[in-house]
C-alpha positions in Angstrom: 42.3 -11.1 66.1 42.2 -8.0 63.9 45.6 -6.7 62.6 46.2 -2.9 63.1 46.4 -0.8 60.0 49.7 0.7 58.8 48.8 4.1 60.2 47.9 2.7 63.6 51.0 0.5 63.5 53.2 3.4 62.8 51.6 5.4 65.5 52.0 2.6 68.0 55.6 2.2 66.9 56.3 5.9 67.5 54.7 5.8 70.9 56.5 2.7 71.9 59.8 4.1 70.6 59.3 7.3 72.5 58.5 5.4 75.7 61.3 3.0 75.2 63.8 5.8 74.5 62.8 7.6 77.6 62.9 4.3 79.6 66.4 3.5 78.3 67.7 6.9 79.1 66.3 6.7 82.6 67.5 3.2 83.1 71.0 4.1 82.0 71.0 7.0 84.4 69.7 4.9 87.3 72.0 1.9 86.5 75.3 4.0 86.6 77.0 3.0 89.9 78.5 5.8 91.8 80.8 5.0 94.7 80.9 7.2 97.8 84.1 8.7 99.0 85.0 7.2 102.4 86.0 10.6 103.8 83.7 13.1 102.3 80.7 10.9 101.6 80.4 12.4 98.1 79.8 10.3 95.0 83.1 9.3 93.4 83.7 8.5 89.8 84.5 4.9 88.9 88.2 4.3 88.3 87.6 1.9 85.5 85.6 4.0 83.0 85.5 1.2 80.3 84.1 -1.3 82.8 81.4 1.1 83.8 80.4 1.8 80.2 80.4 -1.9 79.4 77.7 -2.7 81.9 74.3 -2.6 80.1 71.4 -0.8 81.7 68.9 -2.8 83.5 66.6 -3.4 80.5 66.2 -6.4 78.2 67.5 -6.4 74.6 64.1 -6.3 73.2 63.6 -2.7 74.5 66.1 -1.4 72.0 64.0 -2.4 69.0 61.4 0.4 69.1 64.2 3.0 69.7 66.1 1.6 66.7 63.0 1.7 64.6 62.5 5.4 65.5 66.1 6.2 64.5 65.8 4.5 61.2 62.3 5.8 60.3 63.2 9.4 61.1 61.0 12.2 62.3 58.7 11.9 59.2 57.3 8.6 60.4 56.0 10.1 63.6 54.9 13.5 62.2 51.3 12.4 61.5 50.6 10.1 64.4 47.0 10.1 65.8 48.1 11.6 69.1 49.7 14.7 67.3 47.8 17.8 66.1 46.3 17.4 62.7 46.5 13.6 62.4 43.7 11.0 62.2 40.0 11.5 61.7 38.3 14.0 64.0 41.7 15.5 64.9 42.6 19.1 64.3 44.8 20.2 61.5 47.7 22.7 61.4 46.9 26.1 63.0 44.2 24.5 65.1 41.6 24.1 62.3 39.4 21.0 62.0 40.3 18.6 59.2 38.0 18.6 56.3 37.2 22.3 56.6 37.8 23.4 52.9 37.2 27.1 53.6 39.8 27.1 56.3 42.3 25.2 54.1 41.8 27.7 51.3 42.3 30.7 53.7 45.5 29.3 55.0 46.9 28.7 51.4 45.8 32.2 50.4 47.6 33.7 53.4 50.8 31.7 52.8 50.8 32.7 49.1 50.2 36.4 49.9 52.9 36.5 52.5 55.4 34.8 50.1 54.6 37.3 47.4 55.0 40.2 49.7 58.3 38.9 51.1 59.7 38.3 47.6 58.7 41.7 46.4 60.1 43.4 49.5 63.4 41.6 49.1 63.7 42.4 45.4 62.9 46.1 46.1 65.1 46.5 49.1 68.1 44.4 48.4 68.4 43.7 44.7 69.5 46.2 42.1 68.2 46.2 38.5 70.8 43.6 37.5 69.8 41.3 40.4 72.9 41.7 42.5 72.3 42.0 46.3 73.9 45.4 46.9 72.3 48.8 47.3 72.5 51.5 44.6 75.1 54.2 45.1 73.7 57.5 46.3 73.6 60.3 43.6 76.6 62.6 43.4 75.9 66.3 43.8 76.6 68.2 40.6 79.4 70.7 40.5 78.0 74.2 41.1 79.0 76.6 38.2 81.2 79.5 39.0 79.4 82.8 39.2 81.2 85.7 37.6 78.6 88.3 38.5 80.1 88.4 42.0 83.6 89.3 40.7 84.8 92.6 42.2 82.0 92.5 44.8 82.1 89.5 47.0 85.2 87.8 45.5 88.3 88.7 43.5 88.7 87.4 39.9 91.4 87.1 37.2 90.4 86.5 33.6 92.8 85.7 30.8 91.5 85.4 27.2 89.2 87.3 24.9 87.4 90.4 26.2 84.2 89.7 28.0 84.9 86.1 28.7 83.7 84.2 31.8 84.6 81.2 33.7 83.5 78.9 30.9 85.0 80.7 28.0 88.3 82.3 29.2 91.5 80.6 28.5 92.2 80.9 32.3 90.0 82.0 35.2 90.7 82.4 38.9 88.5 83.6 41.8 89.2 83.9 45.5 87.2 84.9 48.6 87.5 84.6 52.3 85.2 82.2 54.1 85.9 82.2 57.9 89.5 81.2 58.5 89.8 79.8 54.9 90.2 81.2 51.4 88.1 79.6 48.7 89.7 79.3 45.3 87.9 78.5 42.0 90.0 77.7 38.9 89.1 76.9 35.3 91.1 76.6 32.1 90.7 75.5 28.5 92.7 72.2 28.9 92.3 68.5 29.4 95.2 68.2 31.8 95.7 70.6 34.7 95.2 74.2 35.9 97.2 75.9 38.7 97.9 79.0 40.6 101.2 79.9 42.2 102.0 82.3 45.1 105.4 83.9 44.5 107.5 86.7 46.0 108.4 87.8 42.5 107.0 87.3 39.0 109.4 84.5 38.1 109.1 80.7 38.5 111.2 79.3 41.3 110.6 78.9 45.0 106.8 79.1 44.7 103.9 77.6 46.5 101.6 76.0 43.9 98.0 74.6 44.1 97.0 72.5 41.0 93.8 70.8 39.9 94.9 67.7 37.8 92.6 65.6 35.6 93.7 62.0 35.7 93.0 59.0 33.4 90.0 57.9 35.5 88.1 61.1 34.8 88.6 62.5 38.3 90.0 66.0 39.1 92.3 65.9 42.1 93.8 68.9 44.0 97.5 68.6 44.5 100.2 70.7 46.2 103.5 71.5 44.5 106.6 73.5 45.1 108.6 75.0 42.3 112.2 74.1 42.4 113.6 76.3 39.5 111.6 75.3 36.4 110.5 72.0 37.9 107.4 71.4 40.0 107.9 69.0 42.9 104.8 67.4 44.5 104.5 68.0 48.2 102.6 65.3 50.3 101.5 67.9 52.8 98.4 69.3 51.1 96.6 72.2 52.8 93.5 71.9 50.5 90.2 70.8 51.8 86.5 70.7 50.7 87.8 69.7 47.3 85.7 69.3 44.2 86.4 69.3 40.5 85.0 68.3 37.2 86.1 67.9 33.6 83.5 69.1 31.1 83.6 70.5 27.6 87.4 70.2 27.4 87.8 72.3 30.5 89.2 71.5 33.9 87.3 73.3 36.7 87.8 72.9 40.4 87.0 74.5 43.8 88.8 74.1 47.1 89.6 75.9 50.4 92.9 76.6 52.0 93.6 78.1 55.5 94.6 81.7 55.6 97.2 81.2 58.3 99.5 78.1 58.3 102.5 77.1 60.4 105.8 78.4 59.1 106.9 76.2 56.3 109.1 76.8 53.2 106.6 75.1 50.9 103.4 76.7 52.2 103.0 80.5 52.4 100.7 82.5 54.6 97.9 84.0 52.4 97.3 86.9 54.8 100.4 88.3 53.2 100.4 89.7 49.7 102.0 87.7 46.9 102.3 87.7 43.1 100.0 85.3 41.5 101.3 83.0 38.7 98.7 81.5 36.4 99.5 78.3 34.4 97.7 75.4 32.7 98.8 72.5 30.5 98.4 68.8 29.5 98.8 65.9 31.8 100.1 62.3 31.2 98.6 59.6 33.4 97.6 62.1 36.0 101.0 63.8 36.1 101.5 67.4 35.0 103.7 68.4 32.2 105.0 71.7 30.8 102.5 74.5 30.6 100.9 75.4 27.3 102.5 78.8 26.7 106.2 79.7 27.2 105.5 82.8 29.3 102.4 82.2 31.4 100.6 85.3 32.6 101.1 86.7 36.1 99.6 89.5 38.2 101.1 92.8 37.5 101.3 93.6 41.3 101.0 91.7 44.5 97.5 90.5 45.4 95.8 90.9 48.8 93.1 88.4 49.5 91.3 91.1 51.5 90.8 93.2 48.4 88.4 92.0 45.8 89.1 93.1 42.2 88.0 92.0 38.8 91.1 92.0 36.6 91.1 91.2 32.9 94.2 90.3 31.0 93.9 89.8 27.2 95.5 86.8 25.7 98.3 86.9 23.1 95.8 86.9 20.3 94.2 90.1 21.5 97.4 91.9 22.5 98.6 92.6 19.0 96.8 95.9 18.5 97.0 97.0 22.1 100.8 97.2 22.4 102.3 100.8 22.2 104.5 99.8 19.2 101.6 98.6 17.2 99.6 101.7 18.0 102.5 103.9 16.9 102.9 101.9 13.6 99.2 102.4 12.9 99.4 106.1 13.4 102.5 106.4 11.1 100.8 104.5 8.3 97.6 106.5 8.6 99.6 109.8 8.4 101.5 108.5 5.4 98.4 107.6 3.5 96.7 111.0 4.3 99.7 113.2 3.4 100.6 111.2 0.3 104.1 110.7 -1.2 106.3 113.8 -1.8 
């Protein structure tokens, strides 16, 4: 009698194991005794669960051998049985192609390789950054729009402090304001690496003033903060009316832009901008994001109250350009000129 080959034996073992496994399960199900309830006639569970489990199914011990072989051999032993797709001579390979068809095999390999390359490139492009970390790149940040000084006195009011003819990028201090709907938009800029602020006061002195400041912190950000002057000390107020805030620190200058409502609920620390106020202008250094004393001892102020409904372009010369413009200096120059022309007696 001819002995079966290893492939045939494996196939037979798989088939026998499958048949035996199915028979064992069916026999176990059929052999479970279920008692009937004397009243309802329904099947009742056995009281002695251990006794019921101890009873073997109605099948000989030899039937367990194929099932045990199947469990030990694993799924790989039965993956290429003659009864399965793609096994044995004359059978059909994966994807339904006939075995031995070299062209079909090459086409499948080429398809698998192309798909793998496409999937890898798509994953790298979509999910990996240049460093190879699986997170998307942050969206670009809109650059800070430069302050336009050509609109000063026309569509917005401006205050300039510094040398004659300076603009928002060259003045020691610059402020602009304009009404946009129910808000007032402010633009501030100063020659400092710390902070720049504007205060709204009922007089031209520091104390009891509503202050909005743009502060450059140690992380390079410019934050809009709200303060209230208590005497000569600025106290930060958590209630901040500013919105649509943006700021930048460039070329040793702090520049910012924000909006603030014209009308606000009655509050001691926040004033209504529809009323007229004196404007206080100040700037100075900051330490770890906290403002310190302003740069000059007597910061400039508006000479009269300012109305946000009236757009003016006001220039105030800095101390370096005020020497020859004061009345006393002019009188001294005239006296010296007269003395030189008339000569000594």
